C-alpha positions as CSV (number, residue, x, y, z in Angstrom):
1,X,-24.3,-27.5,-21.8
2,X,-28.1,-27.0,-21.8
3,X,-29.3,-23.5,-20.7
4,X,-25.8,-22.1,-21.0
5,X,-25.6,-18.3,-20.8
6,X,-24.1,-16.2,-23.6
7,X,-20.7,-17.4,-24.8
8,X,-19.1,-14.1,-23.8
9,X,-20.2,-14.6,-20.2
10,X,-18.7,-18.1,-20.2
11,X,-15.4,-16.7,-21.6
12,X,-15.4,-13.8,-19.1
13,X,-16.0,-16.2,-16.1
14,X,-13.2,-18.5,-17.1
15,X,-10.9,-15.5,-17.6
16,X,-12.0,-14.1,-14.2
17,X,-11.0,-17.3,-12.5
18,X,-7.5,-17.1,-14.1
19,X,-7.0,-13.4,-13.4
20,X,-8.0,-13.8,-9.7
21,X,-5.7,-16.8,-9.3
22,X,-2.8,-15.1,-11.1
23,X,-3.2,-12.0,-8.8
24,X,-3.1,-14.1,-5.6
25,X,-6.7,-13.3,-4.7
26,X,-8.1,-16.8,-5.1
27,X,-6.2,-19.8,-3.8
28,X,-7.2,-23.4,-4.6
29,X,-10.5,-23.0,-2.7
30,X,-11.8,-19.5,-3.6
31,X,-14.5,-19.0,-6.3
32,X,-16.1,-16.5,-8.6
33,X,-19.6,-16.6,-10.2
34,X,-21.7,-14.6,-12.6
35,X,-25.5,-14.1,-12.7
36,X,-27.4,-15.4,-15.7
37,X,-28.6,-12.3,-17.7
38,X,-32.2,-13.5,-18.2
39,X,-33.0,-16.2,-15.7
40,X,-32.8,-16.7,-11.9
41,X,-29.6,-18.7,-12.3
42,X,-25.9,-18.2,-11.8
43,X,-22.8,-19.6,-13.5
44,X,-19.9,-21.0,-11.4
45,X,-17.2,-23.7,-11.8
46,X,-17.5,-27.1,-10.3
47,X,-15.1,-27.7,-7.5
48,X,-11.7,-27.0,-9.1
49,X,-8.7,-24.7,-8.5
50,X,-9.5,-21.4,-10.3
51,X,-6.3,-21.4,-12.3
52,X,-7.4,-24.7,-13.9
53,X,-11.0,-23.7,-14.7
54,X,-12.2,-24.2,-18.3
55,X,-15.5,-23.7,-20.0
56,X,-16.4,-27.4,-19.5
57,X,-16.1,-27.1,-15.8
58,X,-19.0,-24.6,-15.5
59,X,-22.3,-25.3,-13.9
60,X,-25.6,-23.4,-14.0
61,X,-27.1,-23.3,-10.5
62,X,-30.5,-21.9,-9.3
63,X,-30.8,-19.4,-6.5
64,X,-30.9,-22.2,-3.9
65,X,-27.5,-23.4,-5.1
66,X,-28.9,-26.5,-6.8
67,X,-27.5,-27.6,-10.1
68,X,-29.7,-27.0,-13.1
69,X,-27.3,-28.0,-15.9
70,X,-23.7,-28.1,-16.9
71,X,-20.8,-30.1,-15.4
72,X,-22.2,-32.9,-13.2
73,X,-19.2,-33.1,-10.8
74,X,-19.4,-31.8,-7.2
75,X,-20.1,-28.1,-6.6
76,X,-18.1,-25.9,-4.3
77,X,-18.9,-26.3,-0.6
78,X,-20.0,-22.7,-0.3
79,X,-22.2,-22.0,-3.3
80,X,-24.8,-20.9,-0.7
81,X,-22.9,-17.7,-0.5
82,X,-23.3,-16.9,-4.1
83,X,-27.0,-18.0,-4.2
84,X,-27.8,-15.8,-1.2
85,X,-26.2,-12.7,-2.7
86,X,-28.1,-13.1,-5.9
87,X,-31.4,-13.7,-4.0
88,X,-31.0,-10.6,-1.9
89,X,-29.1,-8.2,-4.2
90,X,-30.8,-7.8,-7.6
91,X,-28.1,-5.2,-8.4
92,X,-25.3,-7.7,-8.2
93,X,-24.1,-9.5,-11.4
94,X,-21.0,-11.2,-10.0
95,X,-19.6,-12.5,-6.7
96,X,-16.1,-13.3,-5.5
97,X,-15.4,-15.3,-2.4
98,X,-11.8,-15.3,-1.5
99,X,-9.3,-16.0,1.3
100,X,-7.1,-13.1,0.2
101,X,-4.1,-13.1,2.7
102,X,-3.9,-9.3,3.1
103,X,-7.6,-9.1,4.2
104,X,-7.6,-11.8,6.9
105,X,-6.0,-9.7,9.7
106,X,-8.7,-7.0,9.3
107,X,-11.4,-9.6,10.2
108,X,-9.8,-10.5,13.5
109,X,-8.0,-7.5,14.9
110,X,-10.8,-4.9,15.2
111,X,-8.8,-2.5,12.9
112,X,-11.2,-1.1,10.3
113,X,-10.3,-1.8,6.6
114,X,-10.5,1.4,4.5
115,X,-9.1,2.3,1.1
116,X,-6.0,4.4,1.2
117,X,-5.7,5.5,-2.5
118,X,-8.1,6.1,-5.4
119,X,-7.8,2.8,-7.1
120,X,-9.0,1.1,-3.9
121,X,-11.9,3.4,-3.4
122,X,-14.2,0.8,-5.1
123,X,-14.2,-1.3,-1.9
124,X,-16.2,1.4,-0.2
125,X,-15.5,3.5,2.9
126,X,-17.3,1.2,5.4
127,X,-16.6,-2.5,5.5
128,X,-18.3,-4.7,8.1
129,X,-17.0,-7.9,9.7
130,X,-19.3,-11.0,9.9
131,X,-18.6,-13.6,12.5
132,X,-20.3,-16.9,12.0
133,X,-19.9,-17.8,15.6
134,X,-22.2,-15.0,16.8
135,X,-25.3,-16.8,15.6
136,X,-24.1,-20.3,14.8
137,X,-21.6,-21.1,17.5
138,X,-18.3,-23.0,16.9
139,X,-18.1,-24.3,13.3
140,X,-15.4,-24.9,10.7
141,X,-16.2,-21.3,9.5
142,X,-17.5,-22.6,6.1
143,X,-20.9,-21.2,5.0
144,X,-22.8,-24.2,3.8
145,X,-26.5,-23.4,4.1
146,X,-29.0,-20.7,3.2
147,X,-29.5,-19.6,6.8
148,X,-25.8,-18.9,7.3
149,X,-25.5,-17.3,3.9
150,X,-28.5,-15.0,4.4
151,X,-26.9,-13.9,7.7
152,X,-23.7,-13.1,5.9
153,X,-25.5,-11.2,3.1
154,X,-27.4,-9.2,5.8
155,X,-24.0,-8.0,7.0
156,X,-22.9,-7.2,3.5
157,X,-26.0,-5.0,3.1
158,X,-25.8,-2.6,0.1
159,X,-22.0,-2.6,0.2
160,X,-19.3,-4.1,-2.1
161,X,-17.3,-6.0,0.5
162,X,-18.0,-7.9,3.7
163,X,-15.2,-9.5,5.8
164,X,-15.6,-13.0,7.3
165,X,-13.8,-13.5,10.7
166,X,-10.9,-15.9,10.3
167,X,-12.0,-16.9,6.9
168,X,-11.8,-14.3,4.1
169,X,-14.3,-12.0,2.3
170,X,-17.1,-11.7,-0.2
171,X,-17.0,-9.1,-3.0
172,X,-20.1,-8.2,-5.0
173,X,-20.1,-6.3,-8.3
174,X,-22.5,-5.1,-11.0
175,X,-20.7,-7.5,-13.4
176,X,-17.6,-9.6,-13.6
177,X,-15.3,-6.8,-14.5
178,X,-16.5,-4.7,-11.5
179,X,-16.2,-7.7,-9.0
180,X,-12.8,-8.7,-10.2
181,X,-11.5,-5.1,-10.1
182,X,-12.7,-4.7,-6.5
183,X,-11.4,-8.0,-5.4
184,X,-7.9,-7.3,-6.8
185,X,-7.6,-3.9,-5.3
186,X,-9.0,-5.1,-2.0
187,X,-6.1,-7.6,-1.8
188,X,-3.4,-5.3,-3.2
189,X,-4.5,-1.9,-1.8
190,X,-2.3,-2.4,1.3
191,X,0.9,-3.1,-0.7
192,X,1.8,0.6,-1.6
193,X,1.9,1.6,2.1
194,X,3.0,-1.6,3.8
195,X,6.7,-0.6,4.0
196,X,5.9,2.8,5.5
197,X,3.6,1.3,8.1
198,X,6.1,-1.3,9.1
199,X,8.9,1.3,9.4
200,X,6.7,3.7,11.4
201,X,5.4,1.1,13.8
202,X,8.3,-1.4,13.9
203,X,9.0,-0.7,17.6
204,X,5.4,-1.3,18.6
205,X,5.2,-4.4,16.4
206,X,8.3,-5.9,18.0
207,X,6.9,-5.1,21.5
208,X,3.6,-6.7,20.7
209,X,5.2,-9.8,19.3
210,X,7.4,-10.3,22.4
211,X,5.0,-9.0,25.1
212,X,1.6,-10.6,24.6
213,X,-1.0,-9.3,27.1
214,X,-3.6,-11.6,28.6
215,X,-5.5,-9.6,31.2
216,X,-7.6,-12.6,32.3
217,X,-4.5,-14.8,33.0
218,X,-2.7,-11.9,34.8
219,X,-5.8,-11.3,37.0
220,X,-6.2,-15.0,37.7
221,X,-2.6,-15.4,38.7
222,X,-2.6,-12.3,40.9
223,X,-5.7,-13.5,42.8
224,X,-4.4,-17.1,43.1
225,X,-1.6,-15.8,45.3
226,X,-4.1,-14.9,47.9
227,X,-6.3,-17.9,47.4
228,X,-9.0,-16.1,45.5
229,X,-10.5,-16.6,42.1
230,X,-12.4,-14.7,39.4
231,X,-15.5,-15.6,37.4
232,X,-17.1,-13.8,34.5
233,X,-20.8,-12.9,33.9
234,X,-22.4,-11.8,30.7
235,X,-24.3,-8.6,31.5
236,X,-25.7,-7.6,28.1
237,X,-25.5,-8.3,24.3
238,X,-26.9,-5.7,22.0
239,X,-26.9,-4.7,18.3
240,X,-27.7,-6.5,15.1
241,X,-26.4,-10.1,14.6
242,X,-23.6,-9.0,12.4
243,X,-22.4,-6.2,14.7
244,X,-23.0,-7.3,18.3
245,X,-21.5,-5.6,21.4
246,X,-21.1,-7.7,24.5
247,X,-20.8,-6.4,28.1
248,X,-19.2,-8.7,30.7
249,X,-18.3,-8.3,34.4
250,X,-15.3,-9.8,36.3
251,X,-16.7,-11.0,39.6
252,X,-14.4,-11.3,42.7
253,X,-15.6,-12.2,46.1
254,X,-19.2,-11.8,44.9
255,X,-18.7,-8.2,43.7
256,X,-18.3,-6.8,40.2
257,X,-14.6,-5.8,40.1
258,X,-14.5,-4.7,36.5
259,X,-16.9,-4.3,33.6
260,X,-15.8,-4.5,29.9
261,X,-17.3,-4.2,26.5
262,X,-16.2,-5.7,23.2
263,X,-17.3,-7.2,19.8
264,X,-17.1,-10.8,21.3
265,X,-17.6,-12.3,24.7
266,X,-13.9,-13.0,24.9
267,X,-13.0,-9.4,24.2
268,X,-15.5,-8.2,26.8
269,X,-14.1,-10.5,29.4
270,X,-10.5,-9.3,28.6
271,X,-11.6,-5.7,29.0
272,X,-13.4,-6.5,32.3
273,X,-10.2,-8.2,33.6
274,X,-8.2,-5.2,32.6
275,X,-10.5,-2.9,34.6
276,X,-10.4,-5.2,37.6
277,X,-6.6,-5.2,37.5
278,X,-6.6,-1.4,37.5
279,X,-8.9,-1.5,40.6
280,X,-6.7,-3.9,42.6
281,X,-5.0,-2.0,45.4
282,X,-1.4,-2.7,46.6
283,X,-2.8,-5.3,49.0
284,X,-4.9,-7.0,46.3
285,X,-8.2,-5.4,47.4
286,X,-10.7,-4.4,44.8
287,X,-12.9,-1.4,44.8
288,X,-16.3,-2.3,43.4
289,X,-17.0,-1.4,39.8
290,X,-19.5,1.3,39.1
């Protein structure tokens, strides 16, 4: 393979693929890469399940994600993620993109992900969530081009980890050992306390599973009984692209009946509907929102 990085880096990258697969961090579609030590290049496998990766599968790509040398088969769909991290973070020597199962809920529930014991401290105390829909609308959630990838890396900032709503995460490290260590403890850090959390909140969990709350539907059904309806208006959107806050109003009979805020338009509308329900009197009248 022409232009191949040092043999030790090749061996380490193959081993990193196998470790992350064995630990349940990478499924058949996740991937890990390593920066070339002396050139603006990075090393990554061709499209292949990580547990099967061998030295002959490796490709050397430039910082636009284009193949320079190595295996000539198809690259991963999301090499743009790795290229963008290396372009924007000169301190990073290795990148992991995974769909780690334990991480997914923290990207969609609004519950912050934080380390709970010392081995997990490498993930950092502040982990942001990046939502591709904020700037790019409805997609299949894959990060395929440089514009999307640069937006993701902006959300990562100087941190080790960024979550991707409904998708997974990106982990950056100074080298392969650091990135693999952080990715493994990001996935497994929840395991030591999971039984205690389930035991402590079992009642609330059961209630939530059996009593789902949809304030918008509840409000619509309540108004329909008197022949009225509700509409929603976006009042404001503020904050950086990766950390937006939306404000929406529930409008009934031409008046703002409730105002809500949230990290997405859907959440803001749900909160506006909840406030409108609280303002509905016994006869279904609504006091105007302030």
